C-alpha positions in Angstrom: 53.1 -143.7 -225.8 53.9 -143.7 -222.0 56.3 -141.1 -220.7 59.0 -141.8 -218.1 56.8 -140.1 -215.5 53.9 -142.4 -216.4 56.2 -145.5 -216.0 57.4 -144.2 -212.6 53.8 -143.7 -211.4 53.0 -147.3 -212.1 49.8 -149.1 -213.4 47.6 -147.8 -210.6 48.2 -144.2 -211.6 47.4 -145.0 -215.2 44.3 -146.9 -214.2 43.1 -144.0 -212.2 43.0 -141.8 -215.3 40.4 -144.1 -217.0 36.6 -143.6 -216.5 36.3 -147.2 -215.3 38.9 -146.6 -212.5 37.1 -143.4 -211.5 33.8 -145.3 -211.2 35.5 -148.0 -209.1 37.0 -145.5 -206.9 33.7 -143.8 -206.4 32.0 -147.1 -205.6 34.7 -147.9 -203.0 34.2 -144.6 -201.3 30.4 -145.1 -201.3 30.8 -148.5 -199.8 33.1 -147.2 -197.2 30.7 -144.4 -196.4 27.8 -146.9 -196.2 29.7 -149.1 -193.9 30.5 -146.2 -191.6 26.9 -145.3 -191.5 25.9 -148.8 -190.6 28.6 -149.0 -187.9 27.3 -145.7 -186.4 23.7 -147.2 -186.4 24.9 -150.1 -184.4 27.2 -148.2 -182.1 25.8 -150.0 -179.1 26.1 -153.6 -180.4 29.1 -154.3 -178.2 27.2 -153.4 -175.0 26.2 -156.5 -173.0 25.5 -155.1 -169.6 23.4 -151.9 -169.3 23.0 -150.0 -166.1 19.9 -148.1 -164.9 20.1 -145.7 -161.9 17.3 -146.4 -159.4 16.2 -142.8 -159.2 14.0 -140.2 -160.9 11.8 -141.7 -163.6 13.0 -145.2 -163.0 10.0 -145.3 -160.5 7.6 -144.4 -163.4 9.1 -146.3 -166.4 11.6 -148.7 -164.9 9.7 -151.8 -166.0 9.5 -150.5 -169.5 13.3 -149.8 -169.6 14.4 -153.0 -168.0 12.1 -155.3 -170.1 13.2 -153.6 -173.3 16.9 -154.3 -172.8 16.2 -157.8 -171.6 14.2 -158.4 -174.8 17.3 -157.4 -176.7 19.3 -160.1 -174.9 21.2 -157.7 -172.6 21.8 -158.0 -168.9 20.3 -155.1 -166.9 22.0 -153.9 -163.7 19.9 -151.7 -161.4 21.6 -149.7 -158.8 20.9 -150.5 -155.1 18.3 -148.7 -153.0 19.1 -145.2 -152.0 20.9 -144.4 -148.8 23.0 -141.6 -147.3 26.2 -142.8 -148.8 24.7 -142.8 -152.3 23.3 -139.3 -151.8 26.5 -137.9 -150.3 28.4 -139.2 -153.3 26.0 -137.5 -155.6 26.0 -134.3 -153.7 29.8 -134.1 -153.8 29.7 -134.6 -157.6 26.8 -132.1 -158.1 26.5 -128.3 -158.1 24.5 -126.7 -155.3 21.7 -125.6 -157.7 20.6 -129.2 -158.5 17.5 -130.4 -156.7 17.8 -133.2 -154.1 16.4 -135.8 -156.6 19.0 -134.9 -159.2 21.9 -135.1 -156.7 20.7 -138.5 -155.6 20.5 -139.6 -159.3 24.2 -138.7 -159.8 25.0 -140.8 -156.7 23.3 -143.7 -158.3 25.2 -143.1 -161.5 28.5 -143.2 -159.6 27.5 -146.4 -157.8 27.2 -148.2 -161.1 30.7 -147.4 -162.3 32.6 -150.5 -163.2 29.5 -152.8 -162.9 28.2 -152.3 -166.5 29.3 -151.4 -170.0 27.1 -148.4 -170.3 24.3 -146.4 -168.6 20.9 -145.8 -169.9 20.1 -142.1 -169.5 17.2 -141.0 -171.6 16.2 -137.4 -172.5 12.5 -137.0 -172.1 11.1 -133.7 -173.3 7.4 -134.3 -173.8 4.8 -136.7 -175.0 2.7 -134.1 -176.7 1.1 -130.7 -175.9 0.8 -130.0 -172.2 2.5 -133.3 -171.5 6.0 -132.2 -170.9 8.7 -133.2 -168.4 10.7 -131.1 -166.0 13.9 -129.7 -167.5 16.0 -132.0 -165.3 14.7 -135.0 -167.4 15.4 -133.2 -170.6 19.0 -132.4 -169.8 19.9 -135.6 -167.9 22.3 -137.1 -170.5 24.3 -133.8 -170.6 24.2 -133.5 -166.8 25.7 -137.0 -166.4 28.3 -136.6 -169.2 29.5 -133.2 -167.8 29.5 -134.3 -164.2 31.7 -137.4 -164.9 33.9 -136.3 -167.9 36.9 -138.3 -166.9 35.3 -141.3 -165.4 34.8 -143.1 -168.7 31.0 -143.3 -168.2 29.5 -144.4 -171.4 26.0 -143.1 -171.9 23.2 -144.6 -174.0 20.3 -142.3 -174.6 17.3 -141.6 -176.6 15.1 -138.5 -177.2 11.3 -138.4 -176.8 10.0 -135.0 -178.0 6.7 -135.2 -179.8 5.9 -131.6 -180.3 9.1 -130.1 -181.7 11.1 -133.2 -183.1 8.1 -135.4 -183.9 9.8 -138.2 -182.0 7.5 -140.4 -180.0 8.4 -143.0 -177.4 7.8 -146.0 -179.7 10.0 -144.6 -182.5 12.7 -143.7 -180.1 12.9 -147.2 -178.7 12.8 -148.9 -182.0 15.7 -146.7 -183.2 17.6 -147.5 -180.0 17.0 -151.2 -180.5 18.6 -151.0 -184.0 21.6 -149.3 -182.5 22.0 -152.4 -180.4 22.1 -154.5 -183.6 18.5 -155.6 -183.6 16.5 -155.6 -186.8 13.6 -153.1 -187.1 11.2 -156.0 -186.6 13.0 -157.3 -183.5 13.3 -153.8 -182.0 9.6 -153.3 -182.5 8.9 -156.6 -180.9 11.1 -155.7 -177.9 9.3 -152.4 -177.5 5.9 -154.0 -177.7 6.8 -156.5 -175.0 8.3 -153.7 -172.8 5.3 -151.4 -173.2 2.9 -154.2 -172.4 4.9 -155.1 -169.3 4.8 -151.5 -168.0 1.0 -151.2 -168.8 0.4 -154.5 -167.0 2.3 -153.4 -163.9 0.4 -150.1 -163.9 -2.9 -151.8 -164.2 -2.0 -154.2 -161.3 -1.1 -151.3 -159.1 -4.3 -149.3 -160.0 -6.5 -152.3 -159.4 -4.8 -153.2 -156.1 -5.4 -149.6 -154.9 -9.1 -149.8 -156.0 -9.5 -152.9 -153.9 -7.8 -151.1 -151.0 -10.3 -148.3 -151.3 -13.2 -150.8 -151.3 -11.9 -152.4 -148.1 -11.6 -149.0 -146.5 -15.1 -148.1 -147.4 -16.3 -151.4 -146.0 -14.5 -150.9 -142.8 -16.0 -147.5 -142.4 -19.4 -148.9 -142.9 -18.9 -151.5 -140.2 -17.4 -149.0 -137.8 -20.6 -147.0 -138.0 -22.9 -149.9 -137.4 -24.7 -150.2 -134.0 -26.9 -152.8 -132.4 -30.5 -152.3 -131.3 -29.3 -150.5 -128.1 -27.2 -148.1 -130.1 -23.9 -149.7 -129.1 -21.3 -149.9 -131.8 -20.5 -153.4 -133.0 -16.8 -152.6 -133.2 -14.8 -150.6 -130.7 -12.3 -149.7 -133.5 -12.4 -146.3 -135.1 -13.0 -146.1 -138.8 -9.6 -146.2 -140.7 -8.1 -143.0 -141.9 -7.4 -142.9 -145.6 -4.4 -140.7 -146.5 -3.6 -139.8 -150.1 0.2 -139.4 -150.6 0.8 -137.0 -153.4 4.4 -137.1 -154.5 6.5 -137.8 -157.5 7.1 -141.6 -157.8 10.8 -141.1 -156.9 9.7 -139.5 -153.7 6.7 -141.7 -152.8 8.5 -145.0 -153.4 12.0 -144.1 -152.1 12.0 -144.2 -148.3 15.3 -142.3 -148.2 13.9 -139.4 -150.0 10.5 -139.3 -148.3 12.0 -139.8 -144.8 10.0 -142.9 -144.1 6.7 -141.1 -144.2 4.8 -144.1 -145.4 5.9 -146.2 -142.4 5.2 -143.3 -140.1 1.6 -142.9 -141.4 0.9 -146.6 -141.3 2.3 -146.8 -137.7 -0.4 -144.3 -136.7 -3.1 -146.5 -138.2 -3.6 -144.7 -141.4 -4.2 -146.4 -144.7 -1.9 -144.9 -147.3 -3.0 -144.5 -150.9 -0.6 -143.4 -153.6 -1.5 -140.7 -156.1 0.9 -142.1 -158.7 -0.8 -145.5 -158.6 -4.2 -144.3 -159.8 -5.2 -145.1 -163.4 -2.8 -142.9 -165.3 -5.0 -142.3 -168.3 -8.0 -141.4 -166.2 -5.9 -139.1 -164.0 -4.4 -137.4 -167.0 -7.9 -136.8 -168.5 -9.1 -135.5 -165.2 -6.2 -133.1 -164.8 -7.5 -130.9 -167.7 -10.6 -130.2 -165.7 -8.2 -128.8 -163.0 -6.0 -126.8 -165.4 -5.7 -126.4 -169.2 -2.2 -124.9 -169.0 -0.3 -127.1 -166.5 2.7 -128.1 -168.6 4.1 -131.2 -166.8 2.9 -134.7 -167.5 3.7 -136.3 -164.1 2.3 -133.4 -162.2 -0.9 -133.7 -164.3 -1.2 -137.3 -163.3 -0.8 -136.5 -159.7 -3.3 -133.6 -159.7 -5.8 -135.7 -161.7 -5.5 -138.5 -159.2 -6.4 -136.1 -156.4 -9.7 -135.2 -158.0 -10.4 -138.9 -158.8 -9.8 -140.1 -155.2 -10.9 -136.9 -153.4 -14.2 -138.4 -152.0 -12.4 -141.6 -150.8 -9.8 -140.0 -148.5 -9.8 -138.2 -145.2 -6.7 -136.1 -145.9 -4.0 -135.4 -148.4 -0.3 -135.2 -147.8 1.8 -133.4 -150.4 5.5 -134.3 -150.3 8.1 -132.5 -152.4 11.9 -132.9 -152.7 13.6 -129.5 -152.2 13.7 -127.4 -154.4 11.4 -128.9 -157.0 10.3 -126.2 -159.4 7.2 -127.9 -160.9 6.0 -128.8 -157.4 6.4 -125.3 -156.1 3.8 -124.1 -158.6 1.5 -127.2 -158.7 1.3 -127.6 -154.9 0.3 -123.9 -154.5 -2.5 -124.3 -157.0 -3.6 -127.5 -155.3 -3.7 -125.8 -151.9 -5.9 -123.1 -153.3 -8.2 -125.2 -155.6 -8.6 -128.6 -153.9 -11.2 -127.9 -151.3 -13.0 -130.0 -148.7 -10.1 -132.1 -147.5 -7.3 -131.2 -145.0 -3.9 -130.9 -146.8 -0.5 -131.3 -145.2 2.4 -130.0 -147.4 5.9 -131.2 -146.6 9.2 -130.4 -148.2 12.1 -132.9 -147.6 15.8 -132.2 -148.1 19.0 -134.0 -147.1 19.9 -131.6 -144.3 16.7 -131.9 -142.3 16.1 -134.7 -139.8 12.9 -136.6 -139.3 11.9 -135.1 -135.9 10.1 -132.1 -137.4 8.5 -134.4 -140.0 7.2 -136.8 -137.4 5.8 -133.9 -135.3 3.9 -132.4 -138.2 2.5 -135.8 -139.3 1.4 -136.7 -135.8 -0.4 -133.4 -135.5 -2.1 -133.9 -138.8 -3.3 -137.3 -137.9 -4.6 -136.0 -134.5 -6.6 -133.3 -136.3 -8.1 -135.9 -138.7 -9.0 -138.2 -135.9 -10.7 -135.3 -134.0 -12.5 -134.3 -137.1 -13.6 -138.0 -137.7 -15.2 -137.9 -134.3 -17.2 -134.9 -135.3 -15.1 -132.4 -133.3 -15.0 -129.7 -135.9 -18.5 -130.4 -137.1 -20.5 -130.8 -133.9 -18.2 -129.2 -131.3 
């Protein structure tokens, strides 16, 4: 018999007291929880335009990143090339302790505001033992989020950390693709296409550089040829091959490197890039140089020096102030890479190019003098 209280509570209250009602209520809660989980897994599905700052590891993995998002059907917006305005904006937003490259990155982030739905800012820790990344790459999402807390900058990230978290690049990108609403199969397909595109671009760059080296060797051979009377066939001096050793964001960003590539080429030097050597071969070679060097990109650069050592006349090391990994690696290079003249340069936003030009000109003059046998026969 129902009491007055039961009648006032209504049928729903009565139903709630039955085992069946309790089961239905639990099922509804479970369904709601599952839906919430699914929504959280596709939290990026509404993003149509993804922005990528043209700085830092963009110059190493940019094709991978761009192709991946395009395979997911998204429009990719890359920030414009670096200039003083972009850097000044990043410097104003940054703290003094950040390196030049990080300040420039923040400038590129700010330049993308309003032009995309979100920014892709990965956190790259390592790709295995002794294959780590500088801490600035690891903390990049937090740096961006805390630098622009009120700007409404939406960040899309992923974590690559094979040693501690057991998260490799492939798994990280597949999970990211699912957050954009792709199935696991489609996300895997997008990553495969992106990885293949990056590998293809790397091979093209490496092969082009190998052909350049062959052309330099051939020119040297002809420059040394003489006729029966001992007169050189060509009045031109053999070309100077200069290996530019710098992080990709320095080597391929003329604002950061101060136009050093144009400067070297204007002096008749053929510039080879350490970061365009075969990455797998360079990485393997780097362990002959050091078993303990912790940074992947620096390993690739060091390995390329030993691979290309016999093909170049001189080595130019260029670092962006104040790069911690370079400060250690370059010192080891200067002490351990023997037999080739090395010019070490540090660039920062405050210095002009006059001092840079003077040092490069002097370096080229020394190499030309040595090429003529000045230091060997004089």
